[in-house]
N, C-alpha and C positions, 0 to 999 in steps of 0.2 A: 885625263878626263874621269871625273868621279862617277859618271852615270846618274847623278842626282838631278832630278828635274825641278827647277826653280818655278815656284808659283808666281803668277802674275799679281803684282802689287796694285793697289789703287792708283798709285802714281803712274805705273805702266799703262793702266787703262785710260787715264787722262791723256797721256802721250799719244796712244794709239787713236784716240778719239779726236786728236788734233786740238786739245784744249790745254790752256795754261791758266794756273791759279793766279788771280790778281794779287798784287801786293796788299797786305793787311793795312787798311787806313787807320790813322789815329782816330780815336773817339772825338766826336764833334761837340761834346758837352761833358756834364758831370757824370759819367759812366765809363765803363771799360768794354771792350770788344767781346770779352768772355770771361766767365768765372769758372774755374775748375773746383768743384767741391767733391772730394773724394773721387769716385770713378765717374761722376757725372760732370759734363761740360754744358754750360748754359751759354749759348751764343746770343748776343744782342741782335736786334733787328738789323738785317743787312739789306741795304737798298739795291736797286737794279743797277749797279755800277759795273761797267765793263772794265776789262783789264787795263785799258788806256786811262782809266779814271773818269771817263764821261758817263753820265747817267742816262739811262733810257728813261725818258719822261713821257707823261701824258696819261690819258684815261682810256682804258679798254672800253670799246664800244663807241668812242667819240674820236679820239686822236689816233688810237691804235687798233689794229686788227687783233683777232684772237691769236694768230701766229706771232705777231709782234709782242703781244702781252706775254706769251709763252716764252719768247726769247728773253724778255725781261725777268721772268721767274727763273730761267736758267742762269742768268747773270747773278741774281741774288743767291742761288744755290752754290755757284762757284765761290762767292764771297764766304758763304758758310764753311765750305770745304777749306778755304784758305785759313780761316779762323781755327778750325779744328787742326789742320796741320801745324799751325803756330803753337797751339796749346800742347799737342801731343808729340810734336817733332816729326811724325810720320802719320799718314792716314791709315796705315796697317794697324795702328793702335785702336782704331774705332771698332768697338765690338758690336755696337748697335746705334742706329739713329732712332732715338725713341719717339720724337715728336717734331713736326714742323708746324709753325703757326704763320699762315700766310695772309697778307693783306694785299688786295688788288685795287689800285685806284681805278674807278670805273664810273661810267655814266649811270644815272638813276635806273635805267631800263636794262642794264647789262645783267645777264644771269648765268654767264659761263665761268664763274670764278673758280670752280673746281677744275675746269678744263685748263685754265691758265696755270693753276698750281700743279697740274700734271707735268708741266715743263720742268719744274723743280724736282718733284718727286722722281720722275723718269730719269733724270740726269744723276741724281744721287744714288738710285738703285743701280744704274749702269756702272758707276764708278766704284761703288762699295759692295756690290753684289747683294747676297741676302742680308748682310749687316745694314744695308741702306734702306730696307723696307720699314716703314714707320707709320705711327699714327699721324693725323693731320687735321688742321682747321684751315678752311679756305673762306675768307670773308671779303666783301666789298667795303671800299672806304671812299668817302667823298673827296678827301685830300690826303696826301702823304707828304713827309718831309722832302723839301727841295723839288716838289712835283714828280717824285720818283713814281714809276709805274707800279712797282711791287716793293714791299718790305717783308722779309721772312725772318723769324727767329727759329732757333733750334735747341732741343735738349738731346745730347749725345752721350752714350755710355762708352767709356774707354777701358782698355786693358792696362794693367800696371806696367 
C-alpha cells in the first residue's frame, strides 16, 4: 500500500450519483457532434435524450412541470458530458466549462427558463466540481427539433 490517496474523478462522481453517460448519437444532419479547436471544445446542441435513446418531449408550462423540464435539462447535460468524454477520452481533461446555451421549449406564458437550466448547470457542477461552473444563456423557444423539451450546447476548455 503506497499511502497515496486517489482523487475522485468525474466518472467516479457520475457512478456515485447513479448516472450513466448515454452513447454519443450520430449527427442527424450536415454537422458534427463536437469540434475540438486547440484547447476549446464546442459541443453541438444536445437534445433532452435519455440514455435509452428516448427523447423527453413537450413544452414546459404546458405538457411538462418545472421538475420534468429540469429532468430534460439534466438529460441534455449528460449528453454534453458524453460528447466531452468522447472528445477528451476522459472527463478529467475538462479544465473548465466556459458556457452553456440552453433553449427550453415552453408555453408562451412560461417564465422559469433559468430554473429549468439549473437542472443542467447543477448536474455539470456536481460532476465536474469547480471546473463545471460556467456562464450561461437560458432562453425559451416555441419549438425545438423533434419536439425535444430542451436543447443545450456548450463551450468547454480542456487540458492537453
